[in-house]
matplotlib code that plots the C-alpha trace (Angstrom):
import matplotlib.pyplot as plt

x = [-24.8, -25.1, -24.8, -22.2, -24.9, -26.0, -22.5, -21.9, -25.1, -24.5, -21.0, -22.3, -25.0, -22.4, -20.3, -23.3, -22.3, -18.8, -20.3, -22.7, -20.0, -17.6, -20.4, -21.3, -17.6, -17.3, -20.4, -18.9, -15.9, -16.8, -15.4, -17.3, -16.3, -16.1, -13.8, -12.3, -12.1, -10.7, -9.3, -6.5, -9.0, -10.9, -7.6, -6.7, -10.1, -10.3, -6.8, -7.7, -10.8, -9.0, -6.4, -9.2, -10.6, -7.3, -6.2, -3.3, -4.0, -2.1, -2.1, -1.7, -0.6, -1.9, -0.8, -2.6, -2.2, -0.1, -3.1, -5.2, -5.0, -3.3, -5.6, -5.3, -6.6, -6.6, -6.5, -6.4, -6.6, -7.8, -7.1, -4.4, -2.6, -4.9, -7.4, -9.0, -12.6, -12.7, -15.0, -14.7, -16.1, -15.6, -15.4, -16.1, -19.6, -21.5, -21.9, -24.4, -27.6, -27.0, -24.1, -26.6, -26.0, -22.6, -24.2, -25.5, -28.8, -30.6, -34.4, -36.6, -33.7, -32.3, -29.2, -29.6, -26.6, -24.6, -23.0, -25.0, -26.5, -23.8, -21.8, -20.2, -22.5, -21.1, -17.6, -18.6, -20.3, -17.4, -14.9, -16.9, -18.1, -14.5, -13.5, -16.4, -15.9, -12.3, -13.1, -15.8, -13.8, -10.1, -9.3, -10.3, -8.7, -7.9, -8.4, -10.8, -9.4, -10.9, -10.3, -11.4, -11.0, -11.6, -12.9, -15.7, -18.3, -16.2, -15.4, -12.5, -9.6, -7.8, -8.8, -9.7, -8.4, -4.9, -5.1, -6.3, -3.6, -0.9, -2.1, -3.0, -6.7, -6.6, -4.0, -5.7, -9.2, -12.2, -15.0, -15.7, -18.6, -19.4, -22.1, -23.4, -27.1, -29.0, -32.5, -32.6, -31.4, -28.1, -26.5, -24.5, -24.1, -23.7, -23.6, -20.5, -20.0, -18.5, -18.9, -17.6, -17.6, -17.9, -16.9, -17.7, -15.8, -16.8, -16.0, -17.4, -19.2, -21.7, -25.3, -25.6, -22.7, -23.5, -22.3, -18.7, -19.0, -19.4, -21.9, -20.6, -24.2, -25.2, -22.3, -23.4, -27.0, -26.0, -24.1, -26.9, -29.4, -27.3, -26.9, -30.7, -31.0, -28.4, -30.3, -33.4, -31.5, -29.8, -33.1, -34.3, -31.6, -32.6, -30.5, -31.2, -30.3, -33.1, -33.9, -37.0, -39.1, -39.2, -38.0, -34.7, -33.9, -33.1, -29.5, -29.0, -27.7, -28.1, -27.4, -26.8, -26.5, -24.6, -24.7, -22.6, -21.9, -21.7, -20.9, -24.0, -27.4, -26.2, -23.0, -22.4, -21.1, -17.5, -17.7, -20.4, -20.1, -22.3, -21.9, -22.8, -23.2, -23.5, -24.5, -24.5, -25.7, -23.2, -24.0, -22.6, -19.0, -17.1, -15.0, -18.0, -20.2, -17.3, -16.7, -20.4, -20.5, -17.3, -18.6, -21.9, -20.1, -17.7, -20.2, -22.3, -19.5, -18.4, -15.4, -13.4, -14.9, -12.9, -13.8, -12.8, -13.5, -13.6, -15.1, -14.6, -15.4, -16.8, -19.8, -19.5, -21.3, -20.9, -23.0, -25.9, -25.2, -21.5, -20.5, -20.1, -23.5, -25.2, -23.6, -24.5, -28.1, -28.5, -27.3, -29.3, -32.5, -31.9, -31.0, -33.6, -36.4, -36.7, -34.9, -33.1, -33.4, -30.4, -30.5, -28.4, -27.7, -28.7, -25.3, -21.6, -20.2, -16.7, -17.5, -16.3, -12.6, -12.9, -15.4, -13.5, -10.7, -13.0, -13.5, -17.2, -18.2, -21.5, -23.0, -25.4, -25.9, -28.4, -29.0, -31.8, -30.9, -33.9, -32.3, -28.6, -27.8, -30.7, -31.3, -32.6, -30.2, -30.4, -29.7, -31.7, -29.3, -31.0, -30.2, -26.6, -26.2, -28.0, -26.0, -22.8, -24.0, -24.6, -21.1, -19.5, -21.4, -20.8, -17.1, -17.0, -18.9, -16.4, -13.3, -13.9, -13.7, -10.6, -10.9]
y = [-65.2, -61.5, -60.1, -57.6, -55.0, -55.7, -55.6, -52.2, -50.7, -52.1, -50.6, -47.3, -47.3, -47.8, -44.9, -42.5, -40.7, -40.0, -38.8, -36.5, -35.2, -34.5, -32.7, -30.5, -29.5, -28.7, -26.5, -24.5, -23.5, -20.2, -21.2, -18.6, -18.1, -15.4, -14.3, -17.7, -17.8, -20.4, -22.8, -23.7, -24.7, -26.9, -28.5, -29.3, -30.7, -32.9, -34.2, -35.0, -36.9, -38.9, -39.9, -40.8, -43.0, -44.9, -43.4, -41.2, -37.6, -36.0, -32.2, -30.4, -26.8, -24.9, -21.7, -18.5, -14.8, -13.0, -11.0, -14.1, -16.9, -20.0, -22.8, -26.5, -29.7, -32.8, -36.3, -39.9, -43.3, -46.7, -49.9, -50.8, -48.6, -48.6, -48.1, -45.2, -44.3, -40.7, -39.3, -35.6, -32.7, -29.1, -27.5, -23.9, -22.5, -19.5, -16.6, -16.9, -14.9, -14.8, -15.9, -18.5, -20.6, -21.5, -23.2, -26.6, -27.6, -31.0, -31.0, -33.9, -35.9, -32.9, -30.9, -27.2, -24.9, -23.4, -26.1, -29.0, -29.7, -28.0, -30.0, -30.7, -33.7, -35.0, -34.8, -36.9, -39.5, -39.7, -40.5, -43.1, -44.7, -45.2, -46.5, -49.0, -50.1, -51.0, -52.8, -54.9, -55.8, -55.8, -57.4, -54.3, -54.4, -50.7, -47.9, -45.2, -41.7, -39.0, -35.4, -32.4, -29.1, -25.3, -22.7, -24.5, -21.8, -19.3, -21.6, -23.8, -21.8, -22.0, -25.6, -28.3, -26.4, -26.4, -30.1, -31.0, -28.7, -30.4, -33.9, -34.9, -35.8, -38.2, -41.0, -44.3, -42.9, -44.9, -42.8, -39.8, -39.1, -35.9, -35.7, -32.3, -31.6, -33.1, -33.6, -37.3, -37.0, -38.0, -35.1, -36.5, -33.2, -29.5, -26.2, -24.2, -20.6, -17.3, -14.7, -11.2, -7.7, -4.9, -1.4, 1.7, 4.9, 8.6, 12.0, 13.5, 16.9, 18.8, 18.3, 22.0, 21.7, 18.2, 19.0, 19.1, 15.5, 12.0, 9.7, 6.2, 5.2, 6.0, 3.8, 1.0, 1.4, 0.9, -2.3, -3.6, -3.1, -5.1, -7.9, -8.0, -8.6, -11.4, -12.9, -13.2, -15.2, -17.3, -18.2, -20.0, -22.7, -25.7, -28.6, -32.2, -33.4, -34.2, -31.4, -30.0, -27.9, -27.1, -23.5, -24.9, -26.3, -22.8, -21.5, -18.6, -15.0, -13.1, -9.4, -7.1, -9.5, -6.6, -3.0, -0.1, 3.4, 7.1, 9.2, 11.3, 12.1, 15.5, 14.4, 12.9, 9.4, 8.8, 5.0, 2.3, -1.4, -4.5, -8.2, -10.7, -14.4, -16.7, -20.3, -22.3, -25.8, -28.7, -28.7, -25.2, -24.1, -22.1, -20.3, -19.5, -18.2, -16.1, -14.5, -13.8, -11.9, -9.9, -9.1, -7.8, -5.7, -4.1, -3.5, -1.4, 0.5, 3.9, 3.9, 0.8, -0.7, -2.7, -6.4, -8.7, -12.4, -14.1, -17.4, -19.4, -23.1, -25.4, -27.5, -31.2, -34.5, -38.2, -41.1, -42.3, -45.8, -46.2, -48.8, -46.3, -44.8, -48.1, -49.1, -45.9, -46.0, -49.7, -49.1, -45.9, -47.7, -50.6, -48.3, -45.6, -47.7, -45.5, -45.3, -42.0, -40.0, -38.8, -35.1, -32.1, -30.2, -26.5, -25.3, -25.6, -28.8, -30.0, -33.2, -31.2, -31.5, -35.2, -35.7, -33.3, -35.9, -38.8, -40.0, -40.7, -38.2, -37.8, -35.6, -37.3, -36.3, -36.2, -32.5, -30.5, -27.8, -25.8, -25.1, -25.3, -21.6, -20.4, -19.1, -22.5, -24.9, -28.4, -32.1, -35.2, -37.3, -40.5, -39.8, -39.0, -42.5, -44.1, -42.1, -43.2, -46.8, -46.0, -44.6, -47.5, -50.2, -48.5, -48.3, -51.9, -52.9, -51.0, -52.2, -55.9, -57.0, -56.6, -53.5]
z = [32.5, 32.0, 28.5, 27.5, 27.3, 30.8, 32.0, 30.4, 31.7, 35.2, 35.4, 34.2, 36.8, 39.4, 37.9, 37.9, 41.1, 39.7, 36.4, 38.2, 40.5, 37.6, 35.7, 38.7, 39.2, 35.5, 35.6, 38.4, 36.3, 34.5, 31.1, 29.1, 25.5, 24.5, 25.9, 26.8, 30.6, 33.0, 30.4, 32.8, 35.5, 33.0, 32.0, 35.6, 36.5, 33.4, 34.0, 37.6, 36.6, 33.9, 36.5, 39.0, 36.3, 36.1, 32.8, 31.7, 30.6, 27.8, 27.8, 24.4, 25.0, 22.0, 20.3, 21.2, 20.4, 23.1, 24.1, 25.0, 27.6, 26.2, 25.3, 26.2, 24.8, 26.9, 25.5, 26.8, 25.2, 26.2, 24.3, 21.8, 19.3, 16.3, 14.8, 16.8, 17.6, 18.8, 21.5, 21.1, 23.2, 24.2, 27.7, 26.8, 27.2, 25.9, 28.4, 31.2, 31.7, 35.5, 37.8, 39.3, 36.2, 37.5, 40.5, 39.4, 40.8, 40.5, 40.3, 39.2, 37.8, 35.8, 36.4, 35.7, 34.9, 32.1, 30.0, 31.3, 27.9, 25.8, 26.5, 29.9, 30.4, 27.2, 28.6, 31.6, 29.6, 27.1, 29.9, 31.7, 28.5, 27.5, 30.9, 31.0, 27.4, 28.2, 31.4, 29.7, 26.6, 27.5, 24.1, 22.0, 18.6, 18.6, 21.1, 22.1, 21.9, 24.1, 23.1, 25.3, 23.6, 24.1, 21.8, 20.1, 20.8, 18.7, 15.8, 17.1, 15.6, 19.0, 19.7, 17.2, 14.2, 15.7, 16.6, 13.1, 11.4, 13.5, 12.5, 16.1, 15.6, 12.7, 13.0, 12.2, 13.0, 11.8, 13.5, 15.6, 17.9, 19.7, 22.4, 21.5, 22.4, 19.4, 20.9, 20.1, 16.5, 15.0, 13.1, 10.2, 8.3, 9.2, 7.4, 6.8, 8.0, 6.9, 9.6, 9.2, 10.6, 8.0, 8.9, 6.7, 7.0, 6.5, 7.9, 11.1, 11.0, 13.1, 11.9, 11.2, 8.7, 7.6, 4.0, 5.4, 6.5, 4.8, 6.5, 7.2, 7.9, 4.3, 3.1, 5.4, 4.2, 0.6, 1.4, 3.5, 0.7, -1.7, 0.9, 1.4, -2.4, -2.1, 0.9, -1.2, -3.8, -1.2, 0.5, -2.6, -2.2, -0.1, 1.2, 0.1, 3.6, 6.0, 8.4, 10.0, 9.9, 6.2, 6.7, 8.1, 4.6, 3.3, 3.0, 5.4, 5.4, 8.7, 8.4, 11.4, 14.3, 15.8, 14.6, 15.9, 14.8, 15.4, 18.5, 19.0, 17.4, 16.2, 14.5, 11.0, 11.8, 10.9, 11.3, 11.3, 11.5, 11.3, 11.2, 8.5, 9.3, 6.2, 7.0, 3.8, 3.1, 2.6, -1.1, -1.4, -1.8, 0.9, -1.7, -4.0, -1.2, 0.3, -3.1, -3.6, -0.3, -1.1, -4.6, -3.2, -0.6, -3.0, -5.7, -3.3, -1.6, -2.7, -0.4, 0.7, 3.8, 6.3, 6.4, 9.3, 8.7, 12.1, 11.2, 8.0, 7.7, 4.9, 5.4, 6.0, 5.8, 6.6, 5.3, 7.3, 6.1, 7.2, 9.6, 12.5, 11.7, 11.7, 15.0, 16.6, 15.4, 16.5, 20.0, 20.3, 19.3, 21.7, 24.6, 24.1, 22.7, 19.6, 16.3, 16.0, 12.7, 10.8, 10.0, 9.1, 12.3, 12.4, 13.7, 12.9, 14.5, 15.1, 13.2, 10.2, 11.3, 10.8, 8.0, 5.7, 6.0, 5.1, 8.7, 9.5, 12.1, 14.0, 16.7, 19.1, 22.7, 25.6, 25.7, 24.1, 21.5, 22.7, 26.1, 25.3, 25.2, 27.2, 30.8, 32.0, 30.5, 31.9, 31.1, 32.0, 34.1, 33.2, 29.6, 30.4, 31.8, 28.8, 26.2, 28.0, 27.4, 23.7, 23.3, 25.1, 23.1, 19.8, 20.4, 21.4, 18.2, 16.1, 17.9, 18.6, 15.0, 12.8, 10.6]

ax = plt.figure().add_subplot(projection="3d")
ax.plot(x, y, z, "-o")
ax.set_aspect("equal")
plt.show()
């Protein structure tokens, strides 16, 4: 008699053509963010695939500024009312290097294209993992909730943040898993972020009469010098969470990711701007680090700069020894033949929307971080099938015993 594991893996092998077709059609949608394109197309395709899988899609029309396209989250559930294990993923992607990245191509068992690793393959495995889990264990003592969201690549304010703020994500949740590209590791913690654009102001004048002007560049230079001093202090702080290499343990302040200013070489610049991206470790406080940045800026500024904060999120962490963590690691080790390590992820993950509410939340997916945002992004299709099995078996483990 076949074991449950054999039944799950057999059904997923049979579903592989549907998973690959769904992934290929998702890759063809140019859902670049920024600016946030083709979200309606993604919504429609995801709803169609959910229906094709025999489930009922729920569309959440989210708020959006009038100048931007509306955003949509799509959900579906399998199993009974409660508790809930969430599979959570995003359908927006970073901008492409060339338009060719929107044409999926399979070579040597890998699918190439924008979003294959980050994380449209994850959306495919989520859906079919939930479908197979419910088929193999119709007596689940709870349900699997699938959530497909936009806007992750720019911080989630028009996606998961709205769902969390409206109380949609968390009812009776006992675990959350997101198949972000993690290169074989389980990310149980992530840094927080404060991202801002600073604009300094001056007065324009011809270079020959520079004394009539006020240089916004000089003002920017003074602020940058103070931030460089702050960066030296910040770099001495290291997280206690596992992460490699050693240099990745440092707290981070990136200055000047983008820099703009002036109108011509022979004109005193009236305006200059630059960005600051502060990525702080889970042990550090969002409020304290934000205040330290603002204090540094204002202490160096002669005039009042304009400050636009466009990303603001605390760090987060979940135990590597919780019941969901142990179930995920066990099934990963059996399926992949290697025990995955728990680490702090290098980026900002949507696990935070759950873990900040006390729900164990983990990122674990088949893609490689090293290719995720690059010109040759790909995912190994064999791993997509295996990770689908890991997700299905982990949900079954968590939902076949009374909580």
